[in-house]
C-alpha positions as CSV (number, residue, x, y, z in Angstrom):
1,M,-17.8,13.9,-0.5
2,K,-18.2,14.5,-4.2
3,K,-17.2,11.9,-6.7
4,K,-16.6,11.9,-10.5
5,A,-18.7,9.7,-12.7
6,I,-19.0,9.1,-16.4
7,F,-22.2,9.6,-18.4
8,L,-23.2,9.9,-22.0
9,T,-24.6,13.0,-23.6
10,G,-25.5,12.5,-27.3
11,A,-22.4,10.9,-28.7
12,V,-19.9,12.5,-26.4
13,L,-18.5,11.0,-23.2
14,V,-18.0,13.5,-20.4
15,I,-17.4,13.5,-16.6
16,A,-19.9,14.7,-14.1
17,V,-19.9,15.2,-10.4
18,G,-22.4,13.2,-8.4
19,A,-23.6,13.5,-4.9
20,A,-22.5,11.1,-2.2
21,G,-24.4,7.8,-2.0
22,A,-24.1,4.1,-1.3
23,A,-23.2,2.5,-4.6
24,F,-19.6,2.6,-5.6
25,G,-18.9,5.0,-2.8
26,A,-21.1,7.6,-4.6
27,N,-24.3,7.8,-6.6
28,P,-23.0,8.6,-10.2
29,S,-24.8,8.7,-13.4
30,K,-24.4,5.7,-15.6
31,L,-22.6,5.4,-18.9
32,P,-24.7,3.0,-21.1
33,G,-22.7,0.1,-22.5
34,S,-19.5,-1.7,-21.7
35,L,-16.2,0.1,-21.4
36,K,-12.7,-1.4,-21.0
37,F,-9.3,0.0,-20.5
38,W,-6.6,-1.0,-23.0
39,D,-3.0,0.1,-23.6
40,G,-3.6,3.6,-22.4
41,V,-7.0,4.3,-23.7
42,I,-10.6,3.6,-22.6
43,Y,-12.7,2.0,-25.4
44,S,-16.2,0.8,-25.8
45,E,-16.7,-2.9,-26.6
46,Q,-19.7,-4.6,-27.9
47,D,-22.2,-4.8,-25.0
48,Q,-25.0,-7.5,-24.9
49,I,-27.6,-5.2,-26.5
50,T,-25.3,-4.3,-29.4
51,K,-24.4,-8.0,-29.9
52,K,-28.1,-8.8,-30.1
53,E,-28.8,-6.0,-32.6
54,I,-25.9,-7.1,-34.8
55,S,-27.1,-10.7,-34.6
56,D,-30.7,-9.7,-35.4
57,S,-29.4,-7.7,-38.5
58,I,-27.9,-10.7,-40.2
59,D,-29.2,-11.1,-43.7
60,P,-30.3,-14.8,-44.2
61,V,-29.3,-14.7,-47.8
62,T,-25.8,-13.3,-47.5
63,G,-25.2,-14.4,-43.9
64,K,-23.7,-10.9,-43.1
65,S,-25.0,-8.4,-40.6
66,T,-26.2,-5.0,-41.8
67,K,-25.4,-3.3,-38.5
68,E,-21.8,-2.4,-37.7
69,F,-20.3,-1.7,-34.3
70,N,-18.6,1.7,-34.0
71,I,-15.8,1.6,-31.4
72,K,-15.4,4.8,-29.3
73,S,-12.3,5.6,-27.4
74,G,-11.1,8.1,-24.8
75,Q,-8.6,8.8,-22.1
76,L,-8.3,10.4,-18.7
77,S,-6.9,14.0,-18.7
78,K,-4.7,15.5,-16.0
79,D,-7.7,16.9,-14.2
80,G,-9.4,13.5,-14.1
81,S,-11.9,14.1,-16.8
82,L,-12.5,11.7,-19.7
83,E,-11.7,13.0,-23.1
84,I,-12.9,11.4,-26.3
85,D,-10.6,11.2,-29.3
86,D,-12.7,11.8,-32.4
87,K,-9.7,11.1,-34.7
88,K,-10.1,7.4,-34.8
89,N,-8.3,5.8,-37.8
90,E,-9.0,2.7,-39.7
91,K,-6.6,0.7,-41.8
92,T,-6.8,-2.6,-43.7
93,I,-3.5,-4.5,-44.0
94,E,-2.7,-7.3,-46.4
95,F,-0.3,-10.1,-45.5
96,N,0.7,-13.5,-46.7
97,M,-0.5,-16.4,-44.6
98,D,0.3,-19.9,-45.8
99,G,0.6,-18.7,-49.4
100,K,-2.7,-16.8,-49.3
101,E,-3.2,-13.1,-49.3
102,L,-5.3,-12.1,-46.3
103,R,-6.7,-8.7,-45.2
104,L,-7.3,-7.6,-41.6
105,K,-8.9,-4.4,-40.5
106,F,-7.7,-2.4,-37.5
107,H,-9.0,0.7,-35.6
108,Y,-6.5,2.9,-33.9
109,V,-6.0,6.2,-32.2
110,L,-3.0,8.4,-31.6
111,K,-1.9,9.0,-28.0
112,S,1.5,10.3,-26.8
113,N,2.8,9.8,-30.4
114,K,1.9,6.2,-30.4
115,N,-0.7,4.5,-32.5
116,I,-2.9,2.6,-30.1
117,V,-4.7,-0.3,-31.9
118,L,-8.1,-1.1,-30.4
119,P,-9.3,-4.7,-29.9
120,N,-11.7,-5.8,-32.7
121,S,-13.5,-9.1,-32.0
122,E,-15.2,-8.9,-35.4
123,E,-12.0,-9.7,-37.3
124,G,-11.2,-12.8,-35.2
125,Y,-7.8,-11.9,-33.9
126,Q,-6.5,-11.3,-30.4
127,L,-4.1,-8.4,-29.6
128,S,-1.3,-8.0,-27.1
129,P,0.9,-4.9,-26.7
130,I,4.6,-5.8,-27.1
131,P,6.5,-4.2,-24.1
132,N,8.8,-1.3,-24.7
133,S,7.7,-0.8,-28.3
134,D,4.9,0.6,-30.5
135,Q,4.2,-2.9,-32.0
136,Y,1.5,-5.5,-31.2
137,L,1.3,-9.2,-31.1
138,I,-1.6,-10.8,-33.0
139,E,-2.9,-14.3,-32.2
140,Y,-4.7,-15.4,-35.4
141,N,-5.6,-18.7,-37.0
142,G,-3.4,-20.8,-34.7
143,S,-0.2,-18.8,-34.9
144,L,1.4,-15.5,-33.8
145,Y,2.2,-12.4,-35.8
146,Q,3.7,-9.0,-35.2
147,L,1.7,-5.9,-36.2
148,D,3.5,-2.7,-37.2
149,I,0.4,-0.4,-37.7
150,K,2.5,2.6,-38.6
151,N,4.2,0.9,-41.5
152,S,1.2,-1.4,-42.4
153,K,3.2,-4.6,-41.9
154,I,2.2,-8.0,-40.4
155,T,5.0,-10.5,-40.0
156,K,5.5,-13.9,-38.4
157,V,6.9,-14.0,-34.8
158,L,7.6,-17.8,-34.6
159,S,10.0,-19.8,-36.7
160,D,8.5,-22.2,-39.2
161,Q,10.7,-25.0,-38.1
162,V,12.1,-25.7,-34.6
163,D,14.0,-29.0,-34.0
164,A,11.9,-31.7,-35.6
165,F,8.7,-29.6,-35.7
166,E,7.6,-28.0,-38.9
167,Y,4.8,-25.4,-39.4
168,T,3.6,-26.7,-42.8
169,T,3.4,-30.3,-41.4
170,L,1.2,-29.1,-38.6
171,K,-1.1,-27.2,-40.9
172,N,-1.6,-30.2,-43.1
173,K,-2.2,-32.6,-40.2
174,K,-5.7,-33.5,-39.2
175,V,-6.5,-34.9,-35.7
176,E,-10.2,-35.6,-35.1
177,D,-11.9,-33.1,-32.8
178,L,-8.5,-31.4,-32.0
179,P,-7.7,-27.9,-33.3
180,L,-4.0,-27.7,-33.9
181,A,-2.1,-24.6,-33.0
182,W,1.5,-23.6,-33.8
183,G,1.1,-20.8,-31.2
184,E,-1.7,-19.4,-29.1
185,R,-2.5,-17.8,-25.7
186,P,0.7,-15.7,-25.7
187,Y,2.2,-13.7,-22.8
188,Y,5.1,-11.3,-22.9
189,S,7.4,-10.9,-19.9
190,P,7.3,-7.3,-18.6
191,N,10.8,-6.6,-19.9
192,G,10.0,-8.0,-23.3
193,D,12.8,-10.7,-23.1
194,Y,10.5,-13.7,-23.2
195,L,7.3,-14.7,-25.0
196,I,5.5,-17.8,-23.7
197,Y,2.7,-19.5,-25.6
198,Y,0.8,-22.7,-25.9
199,S,1.4,-25.1,-28.8
200,N,0.2,-28.7,-29.4
201,R,2.5,-29.2,-32.4
202,N,3.7,-32.3,-30.6
203,A,0.4,-33.9,-31.7
204,V,1.9,-34.4,-35.2
205,K,4.1,-37.0,-33.6
206,N,2.0,-38.6,-30.8
207,G,-1.5,-37.6,-31.8
208,G,-2.2,-36.3,-28.3
209,G,-3.8,-33.1,-27.4
210,N,-2.2,-32.0,-24.1
211,G,0.3,-29.7,-25.9
212,Q,3.2,-27.8,-24.3
213,L,4.3,-24.5,-23.0
214,W,6.8,-22.9,-25.3
215,V,9.1,-19.9,-24.9
216,K,10.7,-17.6,-27.4
217,N,13.8,-16.0,-25.9
218,F,14.4,-12.7,-27.7
219,K,17.9,-12.3,-26.2
220,N,19.2,-15.2,-28.4
221,N,16.1,-15.7,-30.7
222,N,15.8,-19.4,-29.5
223,E,12.5,-21.2,-29.2
224,K,11.9,-24.3,-27.1
225,A,9.3,-26.3,-25.2
226,V,9.7,-25.8,-21.4
227,Y,6.7,-27.6,-19.9
228,D,4.5,-30.5,-21.0
229,G,0.8,-30.2,-20.8
230,G,-1.8,-27.4,-20.8
231,F,-1.5,-24.4,-18.4
232,E,-3.1,-21.3,-17.1
233,F,-0.9,-18.2,-16.7
234,A,-0.6,-16.9,-13.1
235,G,2.0,-14.2,-13.3
236,W,5.7,-13.3,-13.7
237,G,8.5,-13.5,-11.2
238,E,12.0,-12.2,-11.2
239,S,14.3,-12.4,-14.2
240,S,13.3,-15.5,-16.1
241,Q,10.6,-16.9,-13.8
242,V,7.0,-17.5,-14.8
243,F,4.3,-19.0,-12.7
244,I,1.5,-21.2,-14.2
245,R,-1.3,-23.2,-12.9
246,D,-1.3,-26.9,-14.0
247,N,-4.5,-28.7,-12.9
248,N,-4.5,-27.8,-9.2
249,K,-0.8,-27.0,-8.8
250,L,1.0,-23.6,-8.9
251,V,4.2,-24.2,-10.7
252,E,7.3,-22.0,-11.1
253,I,9.3,-22.4,-14.4
254,N,12.7,-21.0,-15.2
255,L,12.6,-20.1,-18.9
256,E,16.4,-20.2,-19.2
257,D,17.1,-23.8,-18.0
258,S,13.5,-25.2,-18.3
259,S,13.6,-26.3,-14.6
260,N,10.3,-26.2,-12.7
261,K,9.0,-26.8,-9.2
262,V,5.6,-26.9,-7.5
263,I,5.0,-23.8,-5.3
264,Q,1.6,-24.8,-3.9
265,D,-0.9,-27.6,-4.2
266,N,-4.7,-27.4,-4.5
267,V,-4.8,-23.8,-5.8
268,A,-7.9,-22.4,-7.6
269,L,-8.0,-21.5,-11.3
270,E,-8.2,-17.8,-10.4
271,T,-4.9,-17.9,-8.4
272,L,-2.8,-14.8,-9.2
273,V,0.9,-14.1,-8.7
274,V,2.1,-10.6,-8.1
275,Y,5.6,-11.4,-7.1
276,P,6.5,-12.1,-4.4
277,F,2.9,-12.6,-3.4
278,V,0.5,-15.5,-4.3
279,I,-3.2,-14.5,-4.0
280,A,-5.1,-17.8,-3.9
281,P,-8.9,-17.7,-3.4
282,E,-10.9,-20.6,-2.1
283,L,-14.5,-20.9,-1.0
284,G,-15.0,-18.4,1.8
285,N,-11.4,-17.4,2.0
286,I,-8.6,-15.6,0.2
287,N,-5.0,-16.6,1.1
288,I,-2.1,-14.3,0.5
289,T,1.4,-15.9,0.7
290,D,4.8,-14.1,0.6
291,M,7.0,-16.5,-1.3
292,K,10.1,-14.8,0.1
293,T,9.2,-15.2,3.8
294,N,6.6,-18.1,3.4
295,E,4.2,-16.1,5.6
296,T,0.5,-16.5,4.8
297,H,-2.4,-14.4,5.9
298,S,-6.1,-14.7,5.0
299,I,-9.2,-12.6,4.3
300,N,-12.5,-14.2,5.1
301,E,-14.8,-11.4,6.2
302,G,-17.5,-11.1,3.5
303,V,-15.7,-13.5,1.2
304,G,-17.8,-16.1,-0.7
305,R,-16.6,-17.2,-4.1
306,A,-14.0,-15.2,-6.1
307,D,-13.8,-15.7,-9.9
308,M,-11.8,-12.7,-11.2
309,L,-8.5,-11.3,-9.8
310,L,-6.7,-8.4,-11.5
311,A,-3.7,-6.4,-10.4
312,D,-3.3,-2.7,-11.1
313,P,-0.4,-1.5,-13.3
314,S,1.9,-0.9,-10.3
315,G,1.0,-4.3,-8.7
316,S,0.1,-2.6,-5.4
317,H,-3.6,-3.1,-5.6
318,I,-5.7,-6.2,-6.4
319,A,-9.3,-6.1,-7.5
320,I,-11.4,-9.2,-6.8
321,K,-14.8,-10.0,-8.1
322,N,-16.6,-11.6,-5.2
323,Y,-19.9,-13.5,-4.7
324,P,-20.6,-13.0,-1.0
325,D,-23.2,-15.8,-1.2
326,P,-21.7,-18.5,-3.5
327,N,-25.3,-19.6,-4.3
328,S,-26.4,-16.1,-5.5
329,F,-25.6,-14.0,-8.6
330,D,-25.1,-10.9,-6.4
331,T,-21.6,-9.5,-6.7
332,N,-19.2,-6.9,-5.3
333,I,-15.5,-6.1,-5.7
334,L,-12.9,-6.4,-3.0
335,V,-9.9,-4.0,-3.4
336,L,-6.8,-5.1,-1.6
337,D,-4.5,-2.1,-1.1
338,D,-1.9,-3.7,1.2
339,L,-0.9,-7.3,0.4
340,K,1.0,-7.5,3.7
341,N,-2.1,-6.7,5.7
342,A,-5.1,-9.0,5.4
343,A,-7.4,-6.5,7.2
344,S,-6.7,-3.7,4.7
345,F,-9.3,-3.9,1.9
346,K,-12.2,-1.9,0.5
347,K,-15.4,-2.9,-1.1
348,I,-17.3,-1.7,-4.2
349,S,-21.0,-2.6,-4.3
350,P,-23.4,-2.0,-7.2
351,D,-26.8,-0.4,-7.0
352,D,-29.7,-2.6,-6.0
353,G,-30.9,-4.6,-9.0
354,Y,-27.5,-4.7,-10.6
355,V,-24.6,-7.2,-10.5
356,I,-20.9,-6.5,-11.5
357,D,-20.1,-8.0,-14.8
358,S,-16.4,-7.1,-15.3
359,F,-13.8,-4.5,-14.5
360,S,-10.4,-3.1,-15.7
361,W,-7.8,-0.9,-14.1
362,V,-7.3,2.5,-15.8
363,D,-4.3,3.3,-13.5
364,S,-3.4,2.7,-9.8
365,E,-6.3,4.9,-8.6
366,N,-9.2,4.3,-11.0
367,L,-11.1,1.2,-11.7
368,L,-13.5,0.9,-14.7
369,V,-16.5,-1.2,-13.6
370,V,-19.2,-2.7,-15.8
371,V,-22.5,-3.8,-14.3
372,I,-25.5,-5.6,-15.8
373,K,-29.1,-5.0,-14.7
374,K,-30.7,-8.2,-13.3
375,G,-33.1,-10.0,-15.7
376,T,-31.9,-7.9,-18.7
377,I,-28.9,-7.6,-21.0
378,E,-28.6,-3.9,-20.2
379,Q,-25.0,-3.0,-19.3
380,S,-23.6,0.2,-17.8
381,S,-20.1,1.5,-16.8
382,Y,-18.7,3.5,-13.8
383,L,-15.4,5.0,-13.2
384,V,-14.4,4.4,-9.5
385,N,-11.6,6.2,-7.7
386,I,-10.5,3.6,-5.1
387,N,-9.0,6.4,-2.9
388,E,-12.5,7.8,-2.4
389,L,-13.9,4.5,-1.1
390,K,-14.4,4.0,2.6
């Protein structure tokens, strides 16, 4: 069977057809560097070699690097080939933050009449697409902002005062060894009705650092704290449900009435909810529970230690980074394609001498996999069609 694979010719990304082989279900040519999928486009992020080159180029006098990173982007065409968009745009937007005029730089490309803004780690912000819109959420300097790239606007998302909490008071507050955040680690609900985020604004009153989970309800524009303490996001449920991990407990929170209940105890940090399923890895085992029926089944064949779980856009496939031997750095990817059937999974293994570093879903068929050569910082990327895996 022939299989498509990405490789680099000069400065242009193209697709080639490789012969059948063992690795990735084929023996494709490698694309140097690290690729990720983001909001409809494939883009190149700073790989380990590029990071080192930029670090080595820092001028000791100015403290600035002389080497810049040039982001490339592309997308899959209807025939499955990867097309590069050479019309990358750059825009610097000024906005007012706490009485100071700041400037942030953005790279973006046009796809399907939407300006897709690419992640830019050099600027120090984190991006999240806002569902059902052409806008983005920016996490920057301990607060959240909305980016309108078309109209060159950056505006605040959160209110400056909620109940007894005031943004200015938080910014002027100093707590030793505790960074204070009005809002960070945001997650939008799929329908765009809710935005959850972490804030430790309560430290202004009690000096503590545990913080709270807050929600902004866009149906009525209200903001409120709904859970005390830190959290790890696990997934969305139906309507106003969100699932979080608090220490070793999986907790369901209703964002409307702030009620919560423990769904499972002793769950791993990597636990993922793809409603109604809970995918909970443990050493040597992956448990899948249907919350509607309370039925649980397990996968243990070839399972060692899982540390990365990611659902495809449809929620029908789960990719899991797996260390078959928990004491080794060797990795593979388990792809679950039927959450009701524990025996139904496929495996992606790298070439000898490589380990899997990361991956991202392009769509419900294609997984973009980044590997790193053992003993080096050399990274490469593959495009894997999971339907062609045995």
